[in-house]
C-alpha positions in Angstrom: -0.2 -0.2 -0.1 0.9 3.8 0.1 2.9 3.1 4.1 4.5 0.5 3.1 8.1 0.7 3.5 10.9 0.3 6.8 9.2 -1.7 9.1 11.2 -3.1 11.5 11.1 -0.3 14.5 7.6 -1.2 14.1 7.7 -4.9 14.7 10.8 -4.4 17.4 8.7 -2.3 19.1 5.8 -5.1 19.6 7.7 -7.9 19.7 9.8 -6.2 22.7 6.0 -5.5 23.7 4.3 -8.7 23.2 7.1 -10.1 25.2 7.0 -7.6 28.4 3.2 -8.6 28.5 4.6 -12.0 28.4 6.5 -11.2 31.6 4.0 -9.7 33.3 1.6 -12.5 32.7 4.1 -15.1 33.1 4.7 -13.0 36.6 1.8 -13.5 37.5 1.5 -17.2 37.2 4.7 -18.1 39.3 2.7 -18.6 42.6 -1.3 -19.4 41.2 -2.3 -22.6 38.9 -5.1 -19.9 36.3 -4.9 -16.2 36.1 -7.2 -15.3 38.6 -5.9 -17.9 41.1 -6.6 -21.6 42.0 -9.7 -21.8 39.6 -10.6 -21.8 35.8 -12.0 -18.7 35.0 -13.2 -16.5 31.8 -9.4 -14.5 32.8 -7.9 -17.8 31.6 -10.4 -18.6 28.4 -9.9 -14.8 27.1 -6.5 -14.8 27.6 -5.7 -17.7 26.2 -6.6 -17.6 22.5 -3.9 -13.5 22.7 -1.5 -15.6 23.2 -1.7 -19.2 21.1 -0.1 -16.8 18.9 3.7 -16.4 20.6 5.0 -18.1 18.1 4.1 -15.8 15.4 4.9 -13.0 17.9 8.0 -13.4 18.0 8.1 -14.8 21.5 10.7 -18.0 23.0 7.6 -19.5 25.4 11.0 -21.3 27.5 11.9 -17.4 28.6 8.2 -17.9 30.5 8.7 -21.5 32.6 5.2 -20.5 34.6 3.3 -18.7 30.8 4.5 -22.7 29.4 2.4 -24.1 31.9 -0.5 -22.6 32.2 -0.6 -21.8 28.4 0.5 -26.3 27.6 -2.4 -27.0 30.7 -5.4 -24.1 29.0 -4.3 -26.3 25.9 -5.2 -29.3 27.2 -8.2 -28.5 28.7 -11.1 -30.7 26.3 -13.5 -27.6 26.8 -10.1 -25.3 24.3 -9.7 -28.3 22.1 -13.4 -28.0 21.0 -13.6 -24.9 20.8 -10.6 -24.2 19.2 -12.0 -27.1 16.5 -14.3 -24.1 15.3 -13.9 -23.5 12.8 -10.7 -24.3 12.0 -11.4 -25.8 8.9 -12.8 -22.2 8.0 -8.9 -21.0 7.9 -6.9 -19.8 4.7 -3.6 -19.0 4.4 -3.7 -16.2 2.5 -0.2 -16.0 1.1 -2.2 -18.6 -1.7 -4.1 -15.8 -2.5 -5.0 -14.0 -6.1 -2.9 -10.4 -5.5 -6.7 -9.1 -5.8 -8.4 -11.0 -2.6 -4.8 -10.7 -0.8 -5.6 -6.8 -1.7 -9.3 -7.1 -0.4 -8.3 -8.7 2.7 -5.5 -6.4 3.9 -7.8 -2.9 3.1 -10.2 -4.6 5.4 -7.5 -5.1 8.5 -5.5 -2.9 7.9 -5.4 1.3 8.0 -8.4 1.5 9.8 -9.3 5.1 10.8 -12.3 6.3 13.0 -14.5 9.1 11.7 -15.4 12.5 12.8 -18.9 12.7 14.5 -20.7 15.1 13.4 -22.0 17.4 17.0 
């Protein structure tokens, strides 16, 4: 698009911020089984999907042993497995789509700005 260019700073900034957040989660889990304590709660349910992409986020979960334990335990729960299976057949590797379709998807996903609202 019009705004493509050297993204190295942005990628590094995102990767470092994600690393910091994994560290926060790791520290939270150092003395408890789940995010909010000893019981599996909505905190775990809403956090888990955001952590599935740890590899794509440039993270090494071996650096975060408490997070890794939680991630593996939560990911192994039957209900989580059933939830992850829903729609799995709908996922698409967009790099294999025609260029026009990739451009259409990028337009939907990126460079979205809020529209001003009249007073």
